[in-house]
One Martini backbone bead per residue (centre of mass of N, CA, C, O) as a GRO file, in nm:
protein
  226
    1MET     BB    1 -14.151  -0.589  -0.708
    2ILE     BB    2 -14.339  -0.488  -0.928
    3LEU     BB    3 -14.128  -0.479  -1.154
    4GLN     BB    4 -14.029  -0.775  -1.137
    5ALA     BB    5 -14.333  -0.893  -1.188
    6MET     BB    6 -14.345  -0.769  -1.454
    7SER     BB    7 -14.529  -0.834  -1.755
    8PHE     BB    8 -14.567  -0.893  -2.123
    9LYS     BB    9 -14.898  -0.966  -2.287
   10GLU     BB   10 -15.007  -0.668  -2.309
   11PHE     BB   11 -15.060  -0.334  -2.349
   12GLN     BB   12 -15.150  -0.275  -2.057
   13ASP     BB   13 -14.864  -0.327  -1.941
   14CYS     BB   14 -14.730  -0.087  -2.077
   15LYS     BB   15 -14.910   0.131  -1.953
   16ALA     BB   16 -14.836   0.081  -1.660
   17LEU     BB   17 -14.540   0.168  -1.687
   18MET     BB   18 -14.591   0.453  -1.817
   19ASP     BB   19 -14.747   0.561  -1.576
   20MET     BB   20 -14.504   0.557  -1.375
   21LEU     BB   21 -14.339   0.787  -1.539
   22GLU     BB   22 -14.504   1.034  -1.419
   23ASP     BB   23 -14.314   0.981  -1.170
   24ASP     BB   24 -14.022   1.130  -1.101
   25GLY     BB   25 -13.948   1.016  -0.823
   26TYR     BB   26 -13.969   0.717  -0.899
   27VAL     BB   27 -13.759   0.721  -1.125
   28GLY     BB   28 -13.517   0.824  -0.957
   29LYS     BB   29 -13.521   0.579  -0.749
   30TYR     BB   30 -13.577   0.331  -0.996
   31LYS     BB   31 -13.414   0.348  -1.269
   32TYR     BB   32 -13.258   0.084  -1.305
   33PHE     BB   33 -13.515  -0.099  -1.316
   34ILE     BB   34 -13.676   0.057  -1.530
   35GLU     BB   35 -13.478   0.036  -1.768
   36LYS     BB   36 -13.497  -0.269  -1.803
   37LYS     BB   37 -13.812  -0.280  -1.836
   38PHE     BB   38 -13.831  -0.091  -2.079
   39GLU     BB   39 -13.675  -0.272  -2.281
   40GLU     BB   40 -13.864  -0.512  -2.251
   41MET     BB   41 -14.111  -0.364  -2.362
   42VAL     BB   42 -14.000  -0.286  -2.640
   43ASP     BB   43 -13.940  -0.572  -2.733
   44TRP     BB   44 -14.232  -0.677  -2.718
   45PHE     BB   45 -14.366  -0.467  -2.904
   46LEU     BB   46 -14.203  -0.528  -3.161
   47LYS     BB   47 -14.222  -0.852  -3.177
   48VAL     BB   48 -14.533  -0.894  -3.098
   49LYS     BB   49 -14.712  -0.653  -3.182
   50LEU     BB   50 -14.543  -0.578  -3.469
   51GLU     BB   51 -14.344  -0.793  -3.587
   52ILE     BB   52 -14.037  -0.690  -3.522
   53ASN     BB   53 -13.680  -0.818  -3.590
   54THR     BB   54 -13.471  -0.561  -3.698
   55ARG     BB   55 -13.435  -0.439  -3.390
   56PRO     BB   56 -13.196  -0.397  -3.184
   57LEU     BB   57 -13.119  -0.510  -2.845
   58PRO     BB   58 -12.961  -0.285  -2.769
   59ALA     BB   59 -12.892   0.045  -2.842
   60TYR     BB   60 -12.653   0.202  -3.071
   61ALA     BB   61 -12.404   0.389  -3.146
   62GLU     BB   62 -12.130   0.440  -3.350
   63ASP     BB   63 -11.935   0.428  -3.075
   64ASN     BB   64 -12.074   0.197  -2.899
   65LYS     BB   65 -12.302   0.353  -2.753
   66LYS     BB   66 -12.542   0.334  -2.537
   67ILE     BB   67 -12.893   0.367  -2.558
   68SER     BB   68 -13.131   0.522  -2.366
   69LEU     BB   69 -13.466   0.487  -2.401
   70LEU     BB   70 -13.562   0.622  -2.148
   71ASP     BB   71 -13.414   0.894  -2.181
   72LEU     BB   72 -13.540   0.959  -2.453
   73TYR     BB   73 -13.832   0.963  -2.364
   74LEU     BB   74 -13.806   1.179  -2.136
   75ALA     BB   75 -13.683   1.409  -2.304
   76VAL     BB   76 -13.914   1.439  -2.510
   77ARG     BB   77 -14.144   1.478  -2.310
   78ARG     BB   78 -14.026   1.734  -2.170
   79GLU     BB   79 -14.044   1.896  -2.468
   80GLY     BB   80 -14.350   1.784  -2.589
   81GLY     BB   81 -14.252   1.593  -2.808
   82HIS     BB   82 -14.183   1.501  -3.124
   83ARG     BB   83 -14.303   1.741  -3.283
   84ARG     BB   84 -14.180   1.974  -3.120
   85VAL     BB   85 -13.885   1.896  -3.153
   86THR     BB   86 -13.887   1.910  -3.462
   87ASP     BB   87 -14.001   2.201  -3.509
   88ASN     BB   88 -13.756   2.320  -3.302
   89HIS     BB   89 -13.480   2.183  -3.343
   90MET     BB   90 -13.403   1.967  -3.068
   91TRP     BB   91 -13.219   1.710  -3.114
   92ALA     BB   92 -12.946   1.821  -3.019
   93VAL     BB   93 -13.037   1.868  -2.727
   94ILE     BB   94 -13.112   1.580  -2.664
   95SER     BB   95 -12.832   1.463  -2.711
   96LYS     BB   96 -12.690   1.629  -2.489
   97ASP     BB   97 -12.870   1.530  -2.249
   98MET     BB   98 -12.751   1.220  -2.312
   99GLY     BB   99 -12.421   1.262  -2.364
  100LEU     BB  100 -12.388   1.371  -2.641
  101GLU     BB  101 -12.373   1.509  -2.944
  102TYR     BB  102 -12.502   1.731  -3.159
  103HIS     BB  103 -12.460   1.545  -3.420
  104ASP     BB  104 -12.666   1.319  -3.282
  105GLY     BB  105 -12.957   1.417  -3.336
  106GLU     BB  106 -13.044   1.245  -3.583
  107LEU     BB  107 -13.013   0.976  -3.437
  108MET     BB  108 -13.234   1.031  -3.223
  109ARG     BB  109 -13.465   1.053  -3.420
  110LEU     BB  110 -13.438   0.764  -3.533
  111MET     BB  111 -13.463   0.610  -3.268
  112TYR     BB  112 -13.743   0.708  -3.198
  113ALA     BB  113 -13.883   0.603  -3.456
  114MET     BB  114 -13.799   0.296  -3.420
  115TYR     BB  115 -13.884   0.251  -3.090
  116LEU     BB  116 -14.121   0.487  -2.985
  117ASP     BB  117 -14.343   0.618  -3.156
  118VAL     BB  118 -14.566   0.391  -3.162
  119LEU     BB  119 -14.583   0.345  -2.861
  120VAL     BB  120 -14.684   0.633  -2.789
  121TYR     BB  121 -14.932   0.622  -2.963
  122TYR     BB  122 -15.072   0.391  -2.818
  123TYR     BB  123 -15.075   0.523  -2.539
  124LYS     BB  124 -15.252   0.769  -2.609
  125ILE     BB  125 -15.497   0.615  -2.707
  126LYS     BB  126 -15.550   0.453  -2.448
  127SER     BB  127 -15.578   0.695  -2.255
  128THR     BB  128 -15.812   0.836  -2.401
  129LYS     BB  129 -16.020   0.607  -2.378
  130GLU     BB  130 -16.023   0.596  -2.068
  131LYS     BB  131 -16.116   0.887  -2.021
  132VAL     BB  132 -16.380   0.865  -2.176
  133ALA     BB  133 -16.500   0.632  -2.012
  134LYS     BB  134 -16.496   0.778  -1.738
  135LYS     BB  135 -16.670   1.016  -1.826
  136GLU     BB  136 -16.920   0.851  -1.905
  137ILE     BB  137 -16.962   0.725  -1.629
  138GLY     BB  138 -16.988   0.991  -1.476
  139GLU     BB  139 -17.231   1.098  -1.639
  140ASP     BB  140 -17.419   0.859  -1.578
  141ILE     BB  141 -17.417   0.894  -1.273
  142GLY     BB  142 -17.510   1.188  -1.274
  143MET     BB  143 -17.780   1.137  -1.419
  144LYS     BB  144 -17.898   0.942  -1.208
  145ARG     BB  145 -17.886   1.144  -0.973
  146ARG     BB  146 -18.061   1.363  -1.103
  147THR     BB  147 -18.309   1.185  -1.150
  148ARG     BB  148 -18.349   1.106  -0.854
  149SER     BB  149 -18.383   1.397  -0.752
  150VAL     BB  150 -18.630   1.472  -0.924
  151GLU     BB  151 -18.814   1.246  -0.819
  152MET     BB  152 -18.806   1.336  -0.524
  153GLU     BB  153 -18.917   1.620  -0.569
  154ALA     BB  154 -19.182   1.531  -0.698
  155SER     BB  155 -19.280   1.362  -0.460
  156THR     BB  156 -19.275   1.591  -0.252
  157SER     BB  157 -19.465   1.781  -0.403
  158MET     BB  158 -19.713   1.590  -0.403
  159MET     BB  159 -19.730   1.553  -0.095
  160SER     BB  160 -19.777   1.865  -0.033
  161HIS     BB  161 -20.077   1.853  -0.184
  162GLU     BB  162 -20.186   1.693   0.040
  163GLU     BB  163 -20.437   1.637   0.244
  164PRO     BB  164 -20.524   1.596   0.547
  165GLU     BB  165 -20.657   1.381   0.736
  166GLN     BB  166 -20.935   1.324   0.894
  167ALA     BB  167 -21.072   1.286   1.179
  168VAL     BB  168 -21.167   0.981   1.350
  169ASP     BB  169 -21.387   0.817   1.506
  170GLU     BB  170 -21.337   0.521   1.669
  171HIS     BB  171 -21.645   0.426   1.645
  172ASP     BB  172 -21.667   0.497   1.316
  173ALA     BB  173 -21.434   0.365   1.150
  174PRO     BB  174 -21.545   0.100   1.023
  175GLU     BB  175 -21.787   0.228   0.873
  176GLN     BB  176 -21.633   0.453   0.715
  177ALA     BB  177 -21.425   0.276   0.568
  178ALA     BB  178 -21.652   0.132   0.395
  179ASP     BB  179 -21.812   0.411   0.286
  180GLU     BB  180 -21.593   0.558   0.162
  181HIS     BB  181 -21.548   0.813  -0.091
  182TYR     BB  182 -21.450   0.964  -0.408
  183ALA     BB  183 -21.511   1.307  -0.529
  184PHE     BB  184 -21.453   1.568  -0.700
  185PHE     BB  185 -21.247   1.751  -0.859
  186VAL     BB  186 -21.089   2.045  -0.831
  187GLU     BB  187 -20.916   1.963  -1.082
  188ASN     BB  188 -20.822   1.875  -1.427
  189ASP     BB  189 -20.564   1.735  -1.269
  190TRP     BB  190 -20.318   1.609  -1.082
  191TYR     BB  191 -20.342   1.810  -0.839
  192GLY     BB  192 -20.643   1.780  -0.817
  193LEU     BB  193 -20.634   1.480  -0.746
  194LYS     BB  194 -20.465   1.525  -0.479
  195ARG     BB  195 -20.710   1.746  -0.374
  196LEU     BB  196 -20.937   1.579  -0.318
  197LYS     BB  197 -21.239   1.536  -0.174
  198LYS     BB  198 -21.412   1.416   0.095
  199ARG     BB  199 -21.683   1.178   0.097
  200LYS     BB  200 -21.990   1.066   0.219
  201LYS     BB  201 -22.219   0.854   0.258
  202PHE     BB  202 -22.544   0.820   0.303
  203ASP     BB  203 -22.692   0.750   0.623
  204PHE     BB  204 -22.993   0.608   0.665
  205LYS     BB  205 -22.991   0.479   0.948
  206ARG     BB  206 -22.902   0.732   1.103
  207ALA     BB  207 -23.132   0.913   1.011
  208GLU     BB  208 -23.369   0.739   1.112
  209LYS     BB  209 -23.281   0.746   1.409
  210ALA     BB  210 -23.294   1.052   1.444
  211VAL     BB  211 -23.594   1.086   1.373
  212ASN     BB  212 -23.713   0.899   1.590
  213GLU     BB  213 -23.594   1.053   1.831
  214ALA     BB  214 -23.740   1.317   1.768
  215ASN     BB  215 -24.029   1.211   1.784
  216GLU     BB  216 -24.017   1.109   2.074
  217SER     BB  217 -23.951   1.384   2.197
  218VAL     BB  218 -24.210   1.527   2.106
  219GLN     BB  219 -24.415   1.337   2.237
  220LYS     BB  220 -24.324   1.374   2.532
  221ASN     BB  221 -24.363   1.681   2.546
  222SER     BB  222 -24.666   1.677   2.474
  223ARG     BB  223 -24.769   1.513   2.724
  224ARG     BB  224 -24.675   1.710   2.944
  225GLU     BB  225 -24.852   1.951   2.852
  226ASN     BB  226 -25.131   1.783   2.889
   0.00000   0.00000   0.00000
């Protein structure tokens, strides 16, 4: 159903079909349907994408035998691609694999150049761009994760340098909360700032009260002795 519903309106549709051909099991199971859709793709690519209308489809050999462009594509891909087949003089082998004669090798080379070479080139370029884009996205995500991890480690490290707050008597909490301030950095740097010591303002009222109580105590004791 996916194959039957597939249409070709942009090259991404061609790439989708060619991606399916990477699965040999899938091709073997649905080859009849794939072959028809493959020719439809080649026809769209030549006439719409390249605006070439002088290459008839289906393609035929001299003895009026139909050439399966799908088989040609798969055979060349299996041997490593157009350049490798050409450099190793394997077009006669490709021809034989497709049920033709050895002397039809040159015809297979021409057929591939006419119908498939530019299509495969476009496909490789598109695939490479997508791989690069995915890699860049992956690296970007990885960088963000590493940055987040470093920030969390730095935050944890700074928290570990903080001194625990001193216990405060619940009766003195309101007064001390209003009067407390911070002074004298332990070191003249960030970690020194995080380890600064707490100091309290001098409480004159409390001191005066303590002195008065002491004086009263001395006076009382002095009267008893007299």
